[in-house]
C-alpha positions as CSV (number, residue, x, y, z in Angstrom):
1,M,14.7,-34.0,-15.8
2,D,13.5,-32.7,-12.4
3,I,13.7,-28.9,-12.1
4,A,14.1,-27.2,-8.6
5,V,15.4,-23.9,-9.5
6,F,12.8,-22.0,-7.5
7,Q,13.1,-24.3,-4.4
8,F,17.0,-23.9,-4.4
9,I,16.7,-20.0,-4.7
10,S,14.1,-19.9,-2.0
11,G,16.2,-22.0,0.3
12,T,19.5,-20.2,-0.3
13,I,17.7,-16.8,0.1
14,E,16.1,-17.7,3.4
15,N,19.4,-19.0,4.9
16,A,21.3,-15.9,3.9
17,T,18.5,-13.5,5.1
18,N,18.3,-15.4,8.5
19,K,22.1,-14.7,8.9
20,F,21.8,-11.2,7.6
21,L,19.0,-10.6,10.1
22,V,20.8,-11.7,13.2
23,S,23.9,-9.8,12.4
24,G,21.9,-6.7,11.2
25,L,20.0,-6.6,14.5
26,T,22.9,-7.0,16.7
27,G,24.5,-3.9,14.8
28,I,21.5,-1.8,15.2
29,I,20.8,-2.6,18.6
30,S,24.3,-1.9,19.8
31,A,24.3,1.3,17.8
32,I,21.1,3.0,19.3
33,T,21.4,1.7,22.9
34,P,23.8,4.4,24.2
35,L,21.6,7.2,22.5
36,L,18.6,5.8,23.4
37,I,19.4,5.5,27.1
38,T,20.6,9.1,27.2
39,G,17.5,10.4,25.3
40,I,15.0,8.6,27.4
41,S,16.8,9.3,30.7
42,L,16.7,13.2,29.8
43,Y,13.1,13.0,28.8
44,I,11.8,11.3,31.7
45,T,13.7,13.5,34.1
46,M,12.4,16.7,32.5
47,Q,8.9,15.4,32.5
48,A,9.2,14.3,36.3
49,Y,10.8,18.0,37.1
50,L,7.9,19.8,35.3
51,S,5.3,17.5,37.0
52,I,6.9,18.3,40.5
53,M,7.1,22.0,39.8
54,G,3.5,22.0,38.4
55,K,4.4,23.4,35.0
56,S,3.1,20.3,33.3
57,D,-0.4,19.3,32.3
58,D,0.5,15.6,32.8
59,L,-0.3,14.0,36.1
60,A,2.1,12.0,38.2
61,F,0.3,8.8,37.1
62,D,0.8,9.7,33.5
63,V,4.6,10.1,33.9
64,F,4.6,6.7,35.9
65,K,2.5,5.0,33.0
66,H,4.9,6.4,30.5
67,C,8.0,4.9,32.5
68,L,6.3,1.6,32.2
69,V,5.7,1.9,28.3
70,V,9.3,2.7,28.0
71,I,10.3,-0.3,30.0
72,C,8.1,-2.7,27.9
73,I,9.4,-1.0,24.6
74,T,13.2,-1.2,25.5
75,G,12.8,-4.7,26.9
76,L,11.6,-5.9,23.4
77,A,13.7,-3.6,21.2
78,L,17.1,-3.7,23.0
79,N,17.1,-7.4,23.6
80,I,17.9,-9.4,20.4
81,E,16.5,-12.6,22.1
82,N,13.1,-11.1,23.0
83,Y,12.7,-9.2,19.7
84,T,13.5,-12.3,17.8
85,T,11.1,-14.5,19.6
86,Y,8.3,-12.3,20.0
87,V,8.4,-9.6,17.4
88,I,9.8,-11.7,14.4
89,G,8.2,-14.7,15.4
90,S,4.7,-13.1,15.8
91,V,5.2,-11.6,12.2
92,E,6.3,-14.8,10.8
93,A,3.7,-16.8,12.3
94,I,0.9,-14.3,11.1
95,A,2.3,-14.4,7.5
96,S,2.7,-18.1,7.4
97,G,-0.6,-18.9,9.2
98,L,-2.7,-16.7,6.7
99,A,-0.9,-18.2,3.8
100,S,-1.7,-21.7,4.8
101,A,-5.3,-20.8,5.6
102,V,-6.1,-19.0,2.2
103,S,-4.2,-21.5,0.1
104,G,-4.6,-24.8,2.0
105,Q,-0.9,-25.4,1.9
106,S,1.0,-26.6,4.9
107,Q,4.4,-24.9,4.0
108,N,5.2,-21.8,1.9
109,G,7.9,-24.0,0.2
110,D,5.0,-25.8,-1.6
111,I,4.4,-22.7,-3.8
112,F,7.9,-22.8,-5.0
113,Q,7.4,-26.7,-5.7
114,R,4.5,-25.8,-7.8
115,L,6.3,-23.2,-9.6
116,D,9.0,-25.7,-10.6
117,T,6.6,-28.1,-11.7
118,L,4.8,-25.7,-13.9
119,L,8.2,-24.6,-15.4
120,Q,9.1,-28.2,-15.9
121,Q,5.8,-28.7,-17.8
122,G,6.2,-25.7,-20.0
123,I,9.8,-26.9,-20.8
124,E,8.7,-30.4,-21.8
125,Q,5.7,-29.0,-24.0
126,A,8.2,-26.5,-25.7
127,G,10.9,-29.2,-26.1
128,Y,8.2,-31.4,-27.9
129,S,7.1,-28.5,-30.1
130,F,10.6,-27.9,-31.3
131,S,11.0,-31.6,-32.0
132,Q,8.2,-31.4,-34.3
133,V,9.9,-28.8,-36.5
134,G,11.0,-30.0,-40.0
135,I,11.9,-28.9,-43.4
136,S,8.3,-28.7,-44.6
137,P,6.7,-25.1,-44.0
138,T,3.7,-26.7,-42.5
139,T,5.8,-27.6,-39.4
140,W,7.2,-24.3,-38.9
141,T,4.2,-23.1,-36.7
142,W,5.5,-25.8,-34.1
143,F,8.6,-23.5,-33.7
144,L,6.4,-20.5,-33.0
145,L,4.3,-22.7,-30.4
146,G,7.3,-23.6,-28.6
147,I,8.7,-20.1,-28.5
148,I,5.2,-18.9,-27.1
149,I,5.0,-21.7,-24.4
150,L,8.5,-21.2,-23.3
151,A,8.1,-17.4,-23.0
152,A,4.7,-17.5,-21.4
153,I,5.3,-20.1,-18.8
154,S,8.8,-18.4,-17.8
155,S,7.5,-15.2,-17.5
156,L,4.6,-16.3,-15.4
157,T,6.8,-18.2,-13.0
158,L,9.6,-15.7,-13.0
159,I,7.1,-12.7,-12.0
160,S,5.2,-15.0,-9.4
161,A,8.6,-16.1,-7.6
162,T,10.1,-12.3,-7.8
163,I,6.8,-11.1,-6.0
164,I,7.2,-13.6,-3.2
165,I,10.9,-13.6,-2.8
166,G,11.2,-9.8,-3.1
167,T,8.6,-9.3,-0.4
168,K,10.6,-11.6,2.1
169,F,13.5,-9.5,1.4
170,L,11.8,-6.3,2.1
171,L,10.2,-7.8,5.2
172,T,13.7,-8.9,6.2
173,F,15.0,-5.3,6.1
174,L,11.9,-3.8,7.7
175,L,12.4,-6.3,10.8
176,I,16.2,-5.2,10.9
177,L,15.0,-1.6,11.5
178,G,12.2,-2.7,13.8
179,P,14.1,-1.8,17.2
180,L,14.7,1.8,15.8
181,F,11.0,2.4,15.0
182,M,9.9,0.8,18.2
183,I,12.2,3.1,20.1
184,F,10.3,6.1,18.3
185,A,7.0,5.1,20.4
186,C,8.7,6.2,23.6
187,F,8.4,10.0,22.4
188,P,5.1,11.5,21.4
189,I,6.7,13.6,18.6
190,T,8.1,10.6,16.8
191,R,5.2,8.0,17.6
192,R,3.9,8.4,14.1
193,Y,6.8,6.7,12.6
194,L,5.9,3.4,14.3
195,D,2.5,3.5,12.8
196,S,4.2,4.0,9.3
197,W,6.5,1.0,10.0
198,I,3.6,-1.2,11.3
199,A,1.7,-0.3,8.1
200,K,4.6,-1.5,6.1
201,I,4.8,-4.8,7.9
202,F,1.3,-5.3,7.2
203,E,1.6,-4.6,3.5
204,N,4.2,-7.0,3.0
205,I,2.6,-9.6,4.9
206,L,-0.5,-9.0,2.8
207,V,1.7,-9.2,-0.5
208,Q,2.9,-12.6,0.7
209,V,-0.7,-14.0,1.6
210,L,-2.3,-12.5,-1.7
211,G,0.6,-13.6,-3.8
212,I,0.5,-17.1,-2.6
213,M,-3.2,-17.4,-2.9
214,V,-3.4,-15.8,-6.4
215,I,-0.3,-17.7,-7.7
216,A,-1.6,-21.0,-6.4
217,L,-4.9,-20.3,-8.3
218,A,-3.1,-19.1,-11.4
219,I,-0.9,-22.4,-11.4
220,K,-3.9,-24.7,-11.3
221,M,-5.5,-22.7,-14.1
222,I,-2.5,-22.8,-16.4
223,Q,-1.9,-26.5,-15.5
224,A,-5.5,-27.3,-16.3
225,F,-5.3,-25.3,-19.5
226,I,-2.0,-27.2,-20.6
227,F,-3.6,-30.6,-19.7
228,S,-6.6,-30.0,-21.7
229,N,-4.7,-28.8,-24.6
230,N,-1.9,-31.3,-24.6
231,I,0.1,-30.8,-27.6
232,N,1.6,-34.2,-27.3
233,N,-1.5,-35.3,-29.0
234,A,-1.9,-32.6,-31.5
235,T,-0.4,-34.5,-34.3
236,E,-3.0,-37.4,-33.8
237,T,-6.0,-35.1,-33.4
238,D,-4.9,-32.4,-36.1
239,A,-5.1,-29.6,-33.5
240,N,-4.5,-26.1,-34.7
241,T,-1.1,-25.3,-33.1
242,I,-1.7,-21.5,-33.9
243,G,-5.0,-21.5,-32.0
244,I,-3.3,-23.3,-29.0
245,A,-0.6,-20.6,-29.0
246,I,-3.0,-17.7,-29.0
247,Q,-5.2,-19.2,-26.2
248,I,-1.8,-19.6,-24.1
249,V,-1.0,-16.0,-24.7
250,I,-4.5,-14.9,-23.5
251,V,-4.5,-17.0,-20.5
252,V,-1.1,-16.0,-19.3
253,G,-1.6,-12.3,-20.0
254,I,-4.7,-12.3,-17.8
255,L,-2.9,-14.1,-15.0
256,L,0.1,-11.7,-15.3
257,Y,-2.2,-8.9,-15.0
258,V,-3.7,-10.2,-11.8
259,I,-0.5,-11.2,-10.2
260,R,1.0,-7.5,-10.9
261,Q,-2.0,-6.0,-9.2
262,I,-1.1,-7.9,-5.8
263,P,1.3,-5.2,-4.5
264,N,-1.2,-2.2,-5.2
265,L,-4.1,-4.1,-3.5
266,A,-1.8,-5.0,-0.5
267,G,-0.7,-1.3,-0.3
268,S,-4.4,-0.1,-0.4
269,L,-5.3,-2.5,2.4
270,A,-2.3,-1.5,4.5
271,G,-3.6,2.1,4.4
272,G,-6.6,0.8,6.2
273,F,-4.5,-0.5,9.0
274,A,-2.6,2.8,9.2
275,S,-5.8,4.7,9.3
276,G,-7.0,2.5,12.2
277,S,-4.8,4.6,14.5
278,M,-7.5,7.4,14.2
279,S,-9.9,7.9,17.3
280,I,-13.7,7.3,17.0
281,K,-14.1,11.1,17.3
282,D,-12.0,11.7,14.2
283,L,-13.9,9.1,12.3
284,K,-17.3,10.5,13.3
285,G,-16.0,14.1,12.4
286,G,-14.9,13.2,9.0
287,V,-18.0,11.1,8.3
288,A,-20.2,14.2,9.5
289,A,-18.1,16.6,7.3
290,G,-18.6,14.2,4.3
291,I,-22.3,14.0,4.7
292,A,-22.6,17.9,5.3
293,G,-20.5,18.3,2.1
294,L,-22.9,16.0,0.2
295,T,-26.0,17.6,1.6
296,G,-24.8,21.1,0.6
297,A,-23.8,19.8,-2.8
298,G,-27.4,18.2,-3.2
299,K,-29.0,21.5,-2.1
300,M,-27.1,23.6,-4.6
301,M,-27.8,21.2,-7.4
302,S,-31.6,21.3,-6.6
303,N,-31.6,25.1,-6.6
304,L,-29.9,25.5,-10.0
305,K,-32.1,22.7,-11.5
306,G,-34.5,24.2,-14.2
307,K,-32.9,27.8,-14.2
308,E,-31.4,29.5,-17.2
309,P,-27.8,30.3,-17.0
310,S,-28.5,34.1,-16.6
311,E,-30.9,33.3,-13.6
312,R,-28.3,31.6,-11.6
313,S,-26.4,33.4,-8.7
314,G,-22.9,34.4,-9.7
315,R,-23.7,34.5,-13.5
316,D,-24.7,38.3,-13.9
317,T,-24.0,40.1,-17.0
318,W,-21.3,42.7,-17.3
319,E,-23.7,45.5,-17.1
320,Q,-25.4,44.1,-14.1
321,Q,-21.9,43.6,-12.4
322,Q,-21.1,47.2,-13.1
323,T,-24.5,48.5,-11.7
324,N,-23.9,46.4,-8.5
325,K,-20.5,47.9,-8.1
326,I,-22.0,51.5,-8.4
327,T,-25.0,50.8,-6.2
328,S,-22.6,49.2,-3.7
329,S,-20.3,52.2,-3.7
330,N,-23.2,54.7,-3.3
331,S,-24.5,52.7,-0.4
332,N,-21.3,52.6,1.2
333,Q,-20.8,56.4,0.9
334,S,-24.4,57.2,2.3
335,K,-23.5,54.8,5.3
336,D,-20.5,57.2,6.4
337,P,-22.1,60.2,8.5
338,V,-18.9,62.4,8.1
339,S,-19.1,62.3,4.4
340,Q,-22.8,63.2,4.3
341,V,-22.1,66.3,6.7
342,V,-19.4,67.4,4.4
343,R,-21.7,66.9,1.3
344,D,-24.5,69.1,3.0
345,Q,-22.3,71.9,3.8
346,I,-21.0,72.0,0.2
347,E,-24.6,72.1,-1.2
348,K,-25.6,74.8,1.5
349,H,-22.5,77.0,0.2
350,N,-23.5,76.6,-3.2
351,R,-27.1,77.7,-2.7
352,N,-26.0,80.7,-0.9
353,N,-23.7,82.0,-3.6
354,K,-26.2,81.7,-6.2
C-alpha cells in the first residue's frame, strides 16, 4: 500500500493558498488605493509647500528623491502583476533556492514524499508487530512495540509536516498584507512597520529552510535506525523487542526536540535581520557603551577584591552613618554666612548680659 497523505495535503493547500493569495491581494489593493493616493498627495503637497516657504529642513532635492521613492513603492504595491512577479516571486525563489541548496533536493515536494515513505515504513513495522501477538504472554511485548513504533513515527511525521505547512500558511498571509506594509515606507513615522514585516518574512523563510534541512536529516537517521533494527528478522535473531522499543523512543524524542527548536532559532536569526537597519554609528555607540560598562565593572571588582565588608564603600555601620549625617549638617550650616552672623550676634548678646 502506497501512502501519499502528506503529498496530497501539500498539493491541496498550495492550490488553495494560491487562489486565496490572488483574491486577497486584489481586495487589499482595491481597499487601500484611494486612501493611499489621498494621503501621499497631501503629504507631498505639504512637504513642497514647507520647502518653498523655507520652513522645512529638507532640501528640494530631498523632496524630489522622496517622490521617486513613492513612485517606485506604489508601482510595486498597487499593481498586482508587479507585486506577484517581483515581490512574491523573489520571496519564493529565495525560500526554494536556499532549501534546495541546504538539503540537496530539487523540489520542496520531495520532503513530503520522504515523510510519506517514513510513515509507510512505520505502519508496515507496526503491522508486523501486531501480527506477532498471540495468546502466549511472551508475545505481548510485540503489541507494545507496535504501539510505540506507530506513535513515534506518526508524531515525528505529523510535527514535521505541521511546521513546514504552517509556515507556508503564515508566509501567504504575510504576503497578502505586503502592499499595506510597503506603503508604510512612504511615510517616515510608519517606516518601522516595514522593517517588522521584512523581519517576519525572513523568519518564515528561515523556518522553511531550517525545517527542510533538519527534517531531511531526521528522516535519514530514523530510516537508518529502522533498517538496522529490522523487526521483521527479530523472530529469527531472537532480538529484544523491549530494547528496540526503548531505542526508538529515545531516537524519536531527540529528533522531536531538535525539530521543535526550529521556530525559536529562526526567530532569533530574524531578529538579526531587523537589527541590520541600525546605522554604523548606532552600532559603534552600542559597542562602546558595552565596553565602557565592562571596564567599569572590572575596576569596581578589582577595588573591592581583598577588602573586608566594613572597609568597602557604601557599607558603613549605623553609627558611622549617623555621624556622617551630623557632620554633613554642621558643615552645611557653617557654609551659610547669614546663619553664622545670627549666631555671632546671639553669643555677643549673651556675653553682655552676664
